[in-house]
N, C-alpha and C positions, 0 to 999 in steps of 0.2 A: 150830559154824559152821552157820548156817541154810542149808537147801537152796535154791538159786536157783530162781526161777520161770521155767518154760520156756513158750514159745509154740508154736503149731502152724503149720507152713509150709503155706500154702494156694495152690493153683494159681488163676491168674487168666486169664480169656479174653484172648487177644491183642488183640482189638478194643477192650478197655477201655484198654489202653496206647496203641495206635495205631489210631484209628478207620478210617483209610484207608491202604491199602498204599503207593500212590505219593506221596500228599501228606504222610503222617506217618512211616511206617516207613522208607522208603528214605532220606529226608533225615536221620532220626535215626541210622540205621545208618552212613551216610556220615560223620557227625560223631562217631561213637563206634566207629570201626574198631578201637581199641585193645582193646575188649572181645572182639571176634571174633578179633583177633590173639592174645590171651592163650589163647583156647580152642584154636586150631590150632597155636600155638607158632611163629608166623612173623610178623614185623613187617609192617604194612600201612600204606601212605600213600595217601590218596584222590587220584585223578586227574580224576574227573568222574562225573556221574550222568546217567542216561537217554541213554547214548551210542548214536547211530544206527548200526545195522548192517542194510543192506538195508531191508526194511519193518518191522524190529523195533527196539526200544530196549533196550539192556542196562542193567540197573538201576544197578550201580555198577562203575566201572572203577578199579582201584587198582594200586599198584606195590609190589613187594617190594624194599626198599632194600638188602637183603643182596646181591642180584645184579642189581638194576635190571630185573628181569623183570616183565611185566604180569600182573595178577590180575583175573579176571572174577568178580563176585559177583552172583548172581541170588537175590533174596529174595522169599519168599511168606508171607502171613499165613494161607494155607490149606495143605492137604496137597499133596504132590507130584503131578504129572500128566504125561502123555505130551507135551502141548504144550510145557511148559517144558523138558522134557528135550531135545526137538528144537531149541528156540530156543537152548539152551545150546551145543549143538554148532555151530549157525550162528554164534553170537557167537565161539566159540573160533577158528573159521577166519577170521572177519572182523577180529578184533582182535589176532590173534597173541599171545594170552595163553598162559602156561605153566601157570598154576594156576587151577582153577575151584572156586568155593565156592558150593554150592547150599544156601541157608537156607530152611527151610520149617517149618510147624507140626508135620508128621509126614511120614513117608516110607512109600510102598508098598514091599513086599519086592522087586517087579520093578524098581523104580528104584534101590534099594540094590544089587541084583545088576548093574545096568547100570554104576553107579559103580565097583563092585568090578572088573568086567570091564575098564573103561577103565584102571584103575590097574594091572591085571595085564598088559595087552596093548599099552600105549603105552610109548615110550622114557622113560628115567628123568627127563628134564627136565620132564615133565608130571606134575601132581598134581591129583587130583580129590577133593573133600570133600562129604560130606552132613552138614549141621549142623542139628539140631533147635533151634528157638527156643521158649523157654517164659518165662512171667512168673509170679512168685510174690510173696507178702508174708506177714508175720506180723501178725495183728490189723490195726491201722490204720497200719502202717509204710508207707513209700514202696514203690512197685512195684520189684521187682528182676528185670531181664532175665537169663535163663540161656541159655547156648549149650552144647549138648551134641553133641559130634562123634560121629556114629553110623557113619560110613564114612570111611576115609582110606587113603593109600598104605601098603603094608607097610613096616616099618622106618622109619617117618616120623620118630620121635624121633631115631634114629641119624643120619638124613639132615640134620636140623636142626642137631645138634651139629657134624657135619662141615662144613656150610655156614658156621656161625658161626666155627669155627676157621679155615677157609679165608679168610673175609672179614677176620678179625683179622690174618692174616699179610700181607694186602695193604695194611694201614693205614699212613698216614704216622706219623712219631714222635708228632705231636700227637694223631692219632686213636688210636694205641696207648695213650697216656697217659690219654686220656678213657675209652677202653674199659676199661682196668684199674681206674680209679677208680670208674666207675659199676658195674662188676661187683662190686667190693668193697662198694659201697653196697647193691646188690641182694641180695647174699648176707647182709649184716648186717640189712637191713630188707626182706624179700621182699615185704611188702604195701604198699610205698610207690610202686608203679607205675613202677619203673625196670627196664627189660629187661636181662637178662644180655647183656653184650657191646655195649650201647649206646655208640656212638662219637661222638656229637655233643655239643655244649656244653649243650643245654637240654632235659632230659626234662620232660614236662608231666604234670600230674595233673588230669584233667577232673573238675569238681565238678558233679554232676548237678543239673538243674533251676535253675541259676543263670545260665547263659550265660558263666560264668567258669571259669578254670583257674589252677592254681598252677604256675608255671614256675620250675624251679631252674636255676642256672648254675654252671659251673666255670671258673675261670681259674687261672693259675699262682700268684697271690698272694691269692686270695679265692674264697669261695663265697657264694652268696646265693640268694634266691628272691623272686618277686614275683607279684602277682595280675594277670592280664590277661584279655582277652576270648577266647572260643573262636573267634570269627570276627572278621575285620577290621571295625573300627567307628570312627566319628568320636569325638572327645573327648566330645561331648554324650551319645552312646550309651553310651560306656564309663563315664562318670560316673554315668549313670542306673543302671547295673548295680552299680557299686561303692559309691556313696555310702551306701546303707542299712547297709553293714557297717563303715563308717569309725569310728563311735563305739565299737563293740566292739573293733575293732583298736587304736584309741587307748588304751583302757582296759587291754587285755591286754599291749600292747607298750610302754606307758608313753612314748608319743611324742605330739607335736603332730600333728593331722590333716594339716597342710600338709607334714609330713615324709613322709607316706605316698604322695605323688605325685611323679613325676619327669619333668620336661619334656624330658629328654634322650632318652627313648624315642620311637619313632614314634607317630603319632596313634592307631593301633589297639592300642598297648601301654600304655594308661593304667594305672598300676601302684600297688600298695601293696608296697613292697619292703624287704627287710632284707639286710644284708651282714655277713660276718665276714672280716676280713683275716687270712689264714693261708697259710703256704707249703705249697701242695698238692703241690709237686714232691717234698717230703720225705714219704715213705710213713709215717713215724712220726706225722704229723699227720692221717692219714686217719681215724682213729677219732674224733678231736675234730671234724673237719669233717663227717663223716657223721652223728654224733650231733647236731650243731647243726642240720643240715638236717632231720633227722627230727623233732627237737623243734619247730622252727618250722613245718614242714609240718603237723604234728599240730594246732598252734594255729590255723593258717589254715583247715584243713579243719573243725575244730570250729566256728569262727565262721561260716564260709560254709554250714555245714549247719544252723545254727540258723534257724528261721523269722523273717522280718522282716515287720513290718506298719506301717501308718500310725500314727504317734503321735497320741494324742488329747489 
């Protein structure tokens, strides 16, 4: 067996990925909170950006759906500084957030000590994070953002597991069913972007640099997935994003392109969808259902990751 060829992971200047902090980095991070959520181990849902507090504007305001608490995210393309540490404390009081996530290129030891002190001297409902953001690539590969947690509350992993278990015990029977199914999926295919304990019907997989995402769904008699836009869009905007991939989807899925759109979905959910009818209430069928979802997710991601260009 031939030895595989290995590349070298190279660090990239943050400004190459995001030239401007407010115009590029903040909007990108707000649209990709799942990446940050994976790093800290807590789900995050965006609530707003540039939220006004006194004379300042908080970069990103989010919510933890596990307990509906608010999360403040302050992001920097430069290193940490005293000014932003003070602003963070101002935002914390003004926005009634329980979790603070400070994202920066690097952190001074004095600021890490401040984050550590806050974690050790505030009540348990508050949590403070220092997260280093980096960008890397191998040769000419796409840029890859990396979030490295450098400071967090003590026993954070134990806290997350406890919160997840507590949240699961409060679920409705439908929520409990969904949570157990998606947990089974996540344990079987941990790289498919489904969070352990996810209790909604539709986990999403964001496809970078396309404006699209693959959304999976779970019902009592079927599972399926479709491609939709990352943001609300008109039919025309959705079609502009999706149409370049329809020929490859048609070839791979062996269907007519007209079958890859569904007028029953809302305008911003212009889709290319596939469904399998299966009794998901019967746990014996979960292996087949999750294998099918994984197989088709892999197909969609491969096609959406291939470059498309104008045909000549």
